[in-house]
C-alpha positions as CSV (number, residue, x, y, z in Angstrom):
1,M,67.7,16.1,40.1
2,Q,66.4,17.3,36.8
3,N,69.5,15.9,35.1
4,L,68.3,12.3,35.7
5,T,65.4,12.8,33.3
6,E,67.1,10.9,30.5
7,L,67.0,7.6,32.4
8,S,64.6,5.1,31.1
9,G,61.6,4.4,33.3
10,N,60.7,1.0,31.8
11,V,62.7,-1.7,33.6
12,T,62.6,-5.0,31.6
13,S,63.9,-8.4,32.4
14,N,67.0,-7.7,30.2
15,N,68.3,-4.8,32.3
16,I,67.2,-5.9,35.8
17,L,70.8,-6.9,36.6
18,S,72.1,-3.6,35.4
19,V,69.6,-1.7,37.6
20,I,70.5,-3.8,40.6
21,I,74.2,-3.0,40.1
22,K,73.6,0.7,39.7
23,V,71.5,0.9,42.8
24,C,74.0,-1.2,44.8
25,V,76.7,1.3,43.8
26,V,74.7,4.5,44.6
27,I,73.2,3.5,47.9
28,P,76.4,2.5,49.8
29,F,78.1,5.6,48.4
30,F,75.2,7.8,49.7
31,C,75.3,6.0,53.1
32,V,79.0,6.8,53.5
33,F,78.3,10.4,52.7
34,L,75.5,10.6,55.3
35,C,77.8,9.0,57.9
36,C,80.5,11.7,57.3
37,I,77.9,14.5,57.3
38,A,76.3,13.2,60.5
39,V,79.7,13.1,62.2
40,M,80.5,16.7,61.3
41,L,77.1,18.0,62.3
42,H,77.4,16.1,65.6
43,I,80.8,17.8,66.2
44,F,79.2,21.2,65.4
45,V,76.4,20.7,67.9
46,S,78.6,19.2,70.6
47,H,81.2,22.0,70.6
48,R,80.1,25.5,71.3
49,Q,83.1,27.3,69.6
50,F,81.8,26.1,66.2
51,M,78.3,27.4,66.8
52,D,79.7,30.8,67.8
53,T,81.5,31.3,64.5
54,S,79.7,32.5,61.5
55,R,81.9,30.6,59.1
56,Y,81.1,27.3,60.7
57,I,77.4,28.0,60.9
58,L,77.4,28.7,57.2
59,F,79.3,25.5,56.6
60,A,76.9,23.5,58.7
61,Y,74.1,25.0,56.6
62,M,75.9,23.9,53.4
63,L,76.2,20.3,54.9
64,I,72.4,20.2,55.5
65,N,71.7,21.7,52.1
66,D,73.9,19.2,50.2
67,T,72.4,16.3,52.3
68,L,68.9,17.4,51.2
69,Q,70.0,17.8,47.6
70,L,71.5,14.3,47.5
71,L,68.6,12.8,49.3
72,A,66.1,14.2,46.8
73,T,68.4,13.3,43.9
74,V,68.9,9.7,45.0
75,L,65.2,9.3,45.7
76,L,64.4,10.5,42.2
77,F,67.1,8.2,40.8
78,L,65.5,5.2,42.6
79,F,62.0,6.1,41.3
80,V,63.2,6.4,37.7
81,M,65.4,3.3,37.9
82,G,62.5,1.3,39.3
83,G,59.9,2.8,37.0
84,V,57.9,4.0,40.1
85,K,55.1,6.4,39.3
86,I,53.8,8.9,41.9
87,A,51.2,11.6,41.9
88,L,52.3,15.1,41.0
89,V,51.4,16.3,44.5
90,Y,54.4,14.3,45.7
91,C,56.6,14.6,42.7
92,I,56.7,18.4,42.4
93,P,57.9,19.0,46.0
94,L,60.8,16.6,45.3
95,L,61.7,18.4,42.1
96,I,61.5,21.8,43.8
97,I,63.8,20.6,46.7
98,S,66.2,19.1,44.3
99,A,66.4,22.3,42.1
100,A,66.4,24.7,45.1
101,T,69.2,22.9,46.9
102,F,71.2,22.6,43.7
103,Q,71.0,26.4,43.2
104,S,71.6,27.1,46.9
105,T,75.1,25.5,47.1
106,P,76.9,28.2,44.9
107,L,75.0,30.9,46.8
108,I,76.3,29.5,50.1
109,L,79.9,29.4,48.7
110,A,79.6,33.0,47.7
111,T,78.3,33.9,51.2
112,M,81.2,32.0,52.8
113,S,83.7,33.9,50.6
114,L,82.1,37.2,51.6
115,E,82.2,36.2,55.3
116,R,86.0,35.7,54.9
117,Y,86.2,39.1,53.2
118,V,84.3,40.8,56.1
119,A,86.4,38.9,58.7
120,I,89.6,40.3,57.1
121,F,88.5,43.9,56.4
122,N,86.1,44.5,59.3
123,P,87.4,42.2,62.1
124,L,86.3,44.4,65.0
125,Q,83.2,46.1,63.6
126,R,81.4,43.4,61.6
127,P,78.0,44.3,60.2
128,V,75.2,42.9,62.4
129,A,74.0,40.4,59.9
130,W,77.4,38.7,59.8
131,R,77.6,38.1,63.5
132,S,77.1,34.5,64.6
133,D,73.9,35.3,66.5
134,R,72.4,37.1,63.4
135,I,73.8,34.9,60.6
136,W,70.4,33.2,60.4
137,I,69.1,36.3,58.6
138,I,71.5,35.7,55.7
139,I,70.7,31.9,55.7
140,L,67.0,32.6,55.5
141,S,67.7,35.1,52.6
142,L,69.7,32.4,50.8
143,L,66.9,29.9,51.3
144,L,64.3,32.3,50.0
145,I,66.3,33.2,46.9
146,S,67.1,29.6,46.0
147,C,63.4,28.6,46.3
148,I,62.0,31.4,44.2
149,F,63.0,30.3,40.7
150,P,62.1,26.6,41.1
151,I,58.7,27.6,42.4
152,I,58.2,30.0,39.5
153,D,59.3,27.3,37.1
154,H,56.6,24.9,38.4
155,S,54.0,27.7,38.6
156,I,54.2,28.3,34.9
157,R,53.9,24.6,34.1
158,V,51.5,23.8,31.3
159,H,48.7,21.9,32.9
160,D,47.5,18.7,31.2
161,P,43.7,18.3,31.7
162,A,44.2,14.5,31.6
163,V,46.5,14.6,34.6
164,D,45.0,14.9,38.1
165,I,47.6,16.4,40.3
166,L,46.3,14.5,43.3
167,S,45.8,11.1,41.9
168,T,47.3,10.5,38.4
169,P,50.6,8.6,38.8
170,V,53.4,9.9,36.6
171,L,57.1,9.1,36.3
172,C,58.8,11.9,38.3
173,K,61.1,13.4,35.6
174,A,61.6,17.1,35.2
175,T,61.3,16.8,31.4
176,L,57.9,15.2,31.8
177,V,56.6,17.5,34.5
178,N,58.1,20.7,33.1
179,S,58.3,20.1,29.4
180,S,57.7,23.6,27.9
181,Q,60.5,25.5,26.1
182,I,59.9,28.5,28.3
183,Q,60.7,26.5,31.4
184,T,63.8,25.1,29.8
185,L,65.1,28.5,28.9
186,L,64.2,29.9,32.4
187,K,66.1,27.1,34.1
188,A,69.2,27.6,31.9
189,A,69.1,31.4,32.3
190,T,68.7,31.1,36.1
191,S,71.6,28.6,36.5
192,I,73.9,30.7,34.3
193,L,73.0,33.9,36.2
194,V,73.6,32.3,39.6
195,F,76.9,30.8,38.7
196,V,78.2,33.9,37.0
197,V,77.3,36.1,40.0
198,V,78.9,33.7,42.4
199,A,82.0,33.4,40.3
200,V,82.4,37.2,40.2
201,I,82.0,37.4,44.0
202,I,84.5,34.7,44.7
203,L,87.0,36.2,42.2
204,Y,86.5,39.7,43.7
205,T,87.0,38.5,47.3
206,Y,90.1,36.5,46.3
207,V,91.8,39.4,44.5
208,R,91.0,41.8,47.4
209,I,92.4,39.5,50.0
210,L,95.4,38.8,47.8
211,L,96.1,42.5,47.6
212,E,95.6,42.9,51.3
213,T,98.2,40.1,52.0
214,R,100.8,42.1,50.1
215,K,100.0,45.2,52.1
216,L,100.1,43.7,55.6
217,R,103.3,43.3,57.5
218,Q,101.6,41.6,60.4
219,D,99.1,38.7,60.7
220,T,99.8,37.6,57.2
221,A,99.1,34.0,58.2
222,S,95.4,34.6,58.9
223,V,95.0,36.7,55.7
224,S,96.8,34.0,53.7
225,K,94.6,31.3,55.2
226,A,91.5,33.3,54.3
227,M,92.8,33.7,50.7
228,H,93.3,29.9,50.5
229,T,89.8,29.4,51.9
230,V,88.3,31.6,49.2
231,L,90.3,29.7,46.5
232,L,88.9,26.5,47.9
233,H,85.4,27.9,47.5
234,G,86.2,28.6,43.8
235,F,87.2,24.9,43.5
236,Q,83.9,23.9,45.1
237,L,82.1,26.1,42.6
238,L,83.8,24.3,39.8
239,L,82.7,21.0,41.2
240,C,79.1,22.3,41.2
241,M,79.5,23.4,37.6
242,L,80.4,19.9,36.5
243,A,76.7,19.3,36.3
244,F,76.6,21.6,33.3
245,T,79.0,19.4,31.3
246,I,76.4,16.7,31.2
247,P,75.0,17.6,27.7
248,I,78.6,17.7,26.3
249,T,79.6,14.3,27.8
250,E,76.3,12.8,26.6
251,T,77.0,13.9,23.1
252,L,80.6,12.7,23.1
253,I,79.7,9.3,24.6
254,V,76.8,8.7,22.2
255,L,79.1,9.6,19.2
256,H,81.9,7.4,20.3
257,S,80.3,4.4,21.9
258,N,77.2,2.3,21.7
259,W,76.0,2.9,25.3
260,R,72.3,2.8,26.0
261,P,70.8,6.2,26.9
262,E,70.1,5.1,30.5
263,D,73.7,4.0,31.0
264,V,75.0,7.3,29.7
265,A,72.6,9.2,32.1
266,Y,73.7,7.0,35.0
267,F,77.4,7.7,34.2
268,N,76.7,11.4,34.2
269,F,74.7,11.3,37.3
270,F,77.3,9.4,39.2
271,C,80.4,11.3,37.9
272,F,79.1,14.8,37.6
273,I,76.4,15.1,40.3
274,L,76.9,12.5,43.0
275,I,80.7,12.5,43.3
276,P,81.1,16.4,43.2
277,R,78.4,16.8,45.8
278,F,80.1,14.1,47.9
279,L,83.6,15.6,47.7
280,S,82.8,19.3,48.0
281,P,81.8,19.5,51.7
282,L,84.2,16.7,52.7
283,I,87.2,18.5,51.2
284,Y,86.3,21.7,53.1
285,G,85.6,19.8,56.3
286,F,88.8,17.8,56.4
287,R,90.9,20.7,55.3
288,D,89.9,22.8,58.4
289,Q,92.4,22.2,61.1
290,S,90.1,22.5,64.1
291,L,87.4,20.4,62.6
292,R,89.8,17.8,61.3
293,G,91.2,17.2,64.8
294,Y,87.7,16.5,66.2
295,I,86.9,14.2,63.2
296,R,90.0,12.2,63.8
297,K,89.2,11.9,67.5
298,H,85.7,10.8,66.7
299,F,86.7,8.1,64.3
300,S,89.5,6.9,66.5
301,A,87.1,6.6,69.4
302,A,84.7,4.7,67.2
303,L,87.4,2.3,66.0
304,T,88.6,1.5,69.6
305,K,85.2,0.5,70.8
């Protein structure tokens, strides 16, 4: 992701061991994540009841989105750590995927909260777009919205005449590819806008469901479960927002330690990008009672073989 841009691209003999250790930590971690995601997606595809429920379809989309986000992020991380230079024609799509999927996660969380809201307040007469056979309309809308701003960001990029987009190799860093102040301000404004809107939606749905819980005399269990689900989405949003603490942690670490810039950037990448993206879908997946039962059966069957 663009937050990796502070990593040094020049790997010398003095830090080869450090690079190897960092890569050996990230790659197994990413492989475990892929394994867990593959198991959950396999369960979704194998059991019809999940594919007939809008909430699970949205969750499956979030799993795919986070997988693409981590895949692009880890790939950019490996390029930067190894000092690998590629042409802009390959670099820009990677940066767009990384930025778009990063912005898409909070939008999906807001949509999942709204889905719980609709399920509680309109259980029998759901709007057509929220039905399981029409939820793809909302998913496509989310995909379009999340891609618009990264594409605009790269469209207003200041072109360097000395760089041929098809052949000139460059280090694939967001600060190198998109270095203008306008682009920096655009990305900051977009991220703040997205997270504020999502936070308001999650807070609104939580308060409304909480008030509904106090009104109802029957079926309070399902309403309470929906309220806890929305609260969990708020926690997932906080995990996503950890990425915005990177400038603060970088300043604190630099002021109180003698870490190298690439070590500081790696620490932030691992703690505030990789781990939150790893935990967010897994927490939601293992919390769900139905899905947790199938996951337990799947791993039990795999261990007994």
